[in-house]
C-alpha positions as CSV (number, residue, x, y, z in Angstrom):
1,M,193.0,-83.0,15.4
2,K,196.2,-84.1,13.6
3,H,196.9,-87.7,14.2
4,P,200.5,-89.1,14.2
5,S,199.6,-91.7,11.6
6,Q,198.5,-89.1,9.0
7,I,200.1,-89.9,5.6
8,E,200.6,-87.2,3.0
9,G,198.3,-87.5,0.1
10,C,195.8,-89.8,1.8
11,G,192.3,-88.4,1.2
12,V,190.9,-90.1,4.3
13,C,193.8,-88.8,6.5
14,K,193.0,-85.3,5.1
15,I,189.4,-85.5,6.1
16,A,190.3,-86.9,9.5
17,S,192.8,-84.2,10.3
18,D,191.2,-81.1,8.7
19,E,189.8,-79.0,11.6
20,A,187.2,-77.3,9.3
21,E,186.1,-80.7,7.9
22,I,185.7,-82.1,11.4
23,Q,183.8,-79.1,12.8
24,T,181.4,-78.9,9.9
25,G,181.2,-82.5,8.8
26,A,181.9,-84.8,11.7
27,V,178.9,-86.5,13.2
28,Y,181.0,-88.2,15.9
29,E,184.7,-88.4,16.8
30,D,186.8,-90.0,19.5
31,D,190.4,-91.2,19.8
32,L,189.9,-94.0,17.2
33,W,186.9,-93.2,15.0
34,L,185.5,-90.4,12.9
35,I,181.9,-90.7,11.6
36,R,180.6,-88.6,8.7
37,H,177.5,-88.7,6.5
38,A,178.2,-89.8,3.0
39,P,178.6,-86.8,0.6
40,A,176.1,-85.4,-1.8
41,P,174.5,-86.4,-4.0
42,Y,172.9,-88.7,-1.5
43,G,172.1,-92.3,-2.2
44,V,170.4,-93.0,1.1
45,A,169.5,-90.6,3.9
46,G,171.5,-91.6,7.0
47,W,174.3,-93.3,5.0
48,M,177.2,-92.9,7.5
49,T,180.9,-93.7,7.0
50,I,183.1,-94.5,9.9
51,Y,186.9,-94.0,9.5
52,S,189.7,-95.0,11.7
53,H,192.0,-92.2,12.7
54,R,195.1,-94.4,12.3
55,H,196.2,-95.1,8.8
56,T,195.5,-98.8,8.4
57,P,194.2,-100.8,5.4
58,G,191.6,-102.8,7.2
59,I,190.3,-104.7,10.2
60,A,193.0,-107.4,9.8
61,H,195.6,-104.7,10.5
62,F,193.9,-103.1,13.6
63,D,196.1,-102.9,16.7
64,D,194.9,-104.7,19.8
65,H,193.2,-101.5,21.2
66,E,191.3,-100.9,17.9
67,A,190.3,-104.5,17.6
68,A,189.0,-104.6,21.2
69,R,186.9,-101.5,20.7
70,F,185.7,-102.0,17.2
71,G,183.0,-104.6,17.7
72,P,181.4,-103.0,20.7
73,D,181.7,-99.5,19.2
74,L,180.2,-100.6,15.8
75,R,177.3,-102.3,17.6
76,H,176.6,-99.1,19.5
77,F,176.9,-96.8,16.4
78,E,174.6,-99.0,14.4
79,K,172.0,-99.4,17.2
80,I,171.8,-95.7,17.6
81,L,171.7,-95.2,13.8
82,E,168.8,-97.7,13.6
83,E,166.9,-95.9,16.4
84,V,167.5,-92.4,14.9
85,T,166.5,-93.4,11.3
86,G,163.8,-96.0,12.1
87,A,165.5,-98.3,9.7
88,L,164.7,-102.0,9.6
89,R,168.4,-102.8,9.8
90,I,171.7,-101.3,9.0
91,Y,173.7,-102.7,6.1
92,T,177.4,-102.7,6.7
93,A,180.2,-102.9,4.2
94,S,184.0,-102.2,4.1
95,M,185.9,-102.9,1.0
96,N,188.8,-100.5,1.5
97,E,189.7,-100.6,-2.2
98,S,189.4,-96.9,-3.0
99,S,191.8,-95.9,-0.3
100,P,194.4,-97.9,1.7
101,H,192.7,-96.4,4.8
102,F,190.1,-98.3,6.8
103,H,186.5,-97.0,6.4
104,L,183.2,-98.7,6.8
105,H,179.8,-97.8,5.4
106,M,176.7,-98.0,7.6
107,V,173.6,-97.8,5.4
108,P,170.1,-97.7,6.8
109,K,167.7,-100.2,5.1
110,Y,164.3,-98.7,5.1
111,E,160.9,-100.3,4.4
112,T,160.8,-98.4,1.1
113,M,164.1,-97.8,-0.8
114,A,164.8,-95.9,-4.0
115,Q,164.7,-98.2,-7.0
116,D,163.3,-100.9,-4.7
117,A,166.9,-101.6,-3.8
118,R,167.6,-104.6,-1.6
119,F,170.7,-106.5,-0.5
120,Y,173.8,-105.4,-2.4
121,A,171.8,-103.2,-4.7
122,V,171.5,-100.7,-1.9
123,F,175.2,-99.9,-2.3
124,G,174.5,-98.9,-5.9
125,L,172.2,-96.1,-4.8
126,Q,175.1,-93.7,-4.3
127,G,176.0,-94.2,-8.0
128,A,172.4,-93.8,-9.0
129,A,172.3,-90.4,-7.2
130,Q,175.5,-89.3,-8.9
131,R,173.9,-90.2,-12.3
132,G,170.8,-88.2,-11.4
133,E,168.5,-91.3,-11.4
134,I,167.4,-90.7,-7.8
135,E,167.2,-87.8,-5.5
136,V,167.2,-87.9,-1.7
137,D,165.7,-85.1,0.3
138,A,168.7,-83.0,1.7
139,S,166.5,-81.8,4.6
140,E,166.0,-85.4,5.6
141,V,169.7,-86.0,5.4
142,S,170.3,-82.9,7.7
143,R,167.6,-84.0,10.1
144,I,169.0,-87.5,10.5
145,T,172.6,-86.2,10.7
146,E,171.8,-83.8,13.5
147,A,169.7,-86.4,15.4
148,Y,172.5,-88.9,15.1
149,R,175.1,-86.4,16.2
150,K,173.0,-85.4,19.2
151,A,172.2,-89.1,20.1
152,L,175.9,-90.0,20.1
153,A,176.9,-86.9,22.0
154,D,174.3,-87.8,24.7
155,N,175.1,-91.5,24.6
156,P,178.7,-92.2,23.4
157,P,179.9,-95.8,23.2
158,P,180.5,-97.2,26.7
159,R,184.0,-97.7,27.9
160,H,184.8,-100.7,30.1
């Protein structure tokens, strides 16, 4: 799905508009959002990233439609992710520094975390995986990703 706000050279726009990427990597997609599992090497099983389709640098720059849907949609996405993963909670972060395109990380916080990570340290687990310090079971990532995809397909965010 090529969106009118796609900007040449934007990596997030490329992911959000590449049909092959969407068919193989998208966990959920609608008119505003695209959700994908974070790439390997995995820091946490179930680490999802939500991207806006429209090229926008962050929440402060959402249009009225995006702003109206963002809170209810995010609540729904995180509730389903919590149910699918059995996580104690979902950590949420959006720094938008690596790309001028809005994206937000939804990271399950489990009872037991690699390196006993808590609070902000959880976001360092992706780097630890890249350095080979931790390894997350790829079959667990696949299981969660498929379960989350199915749960969102069966129960998309409500539209009022």
